[in-house]
C-alpha positions in Angstrom: -3.1 -5.7 -3.4 -4.7 -2.1 -3.1 -7.0 -3.0 -1.0 -4.9 -4.3 1.4 -2.5 -0.7 1.1 -6.0 0.7 2.2 -6.8 -1.8 4.7 -2.9 -1.0 6.3 -3.2 2.7 6.3 -6.8 3.1 7.8 -5.1 1.0 10.8 -2.4 3.7 10.7 -4.8 6.2 10.8 -7.0 4.4 13.6 -4.1 4.0 15.6 -2.7 7.4 15.2 -6.4 9.1 16.5 -6.0 7.0 19.9 -2.7 7.9 20.3 -0.8 3.5 19.7 2.6 5.8 17.9 4.1 2.4 17.0 1.4 0.3 15.8 0.1 3.8 13.2 3.9 3.8 12.4 4.6 0.4 11.1 0.4 0.1 9.4 1.7 3.3 7.1 5.0 1.5 6.1 3.3 -1.5 5.5 0.7 0.5 3.5 3.5 1.9 1.9 5.5 -1.3 0.1 2.1 -2.6 -1.0 1.1 0.6 -2.2 5.1 0.9 -4.6 4.7 -2.9 -4.9 1.0 -2.1 -6.4 2.6 0.6 -8.5 5.3 -1.8 -9.6 3.0 -4.4 -10.5 0.6 -1.9 -12.5 3.5 -1.1 -14.6 4.6 -4.1 -15.6 1.3 -4.8 -16.5 1.1 -2.0 -19.0 4.4 -2.4 -20.3 3.9 -6.4 -20.7 0.6 -5.7 -22.3 2.0 -2.8 -24.9 4.7 -5.7 -25.9 1.5 -8.4 -27.0 0.0 -6.1 -29.4 
């Protein structure tokens, strides 16, 4: 999931360089959402890992 967040961030940066503001904003928004989901899943994984031990 982190991979996809980075891909969308790169797309946003490239779109911003070429002046496509709408595409850049949308890609940056998707990257932000994916990154937040990644962080949440990572923290849940850590908690369950500590609970099992």
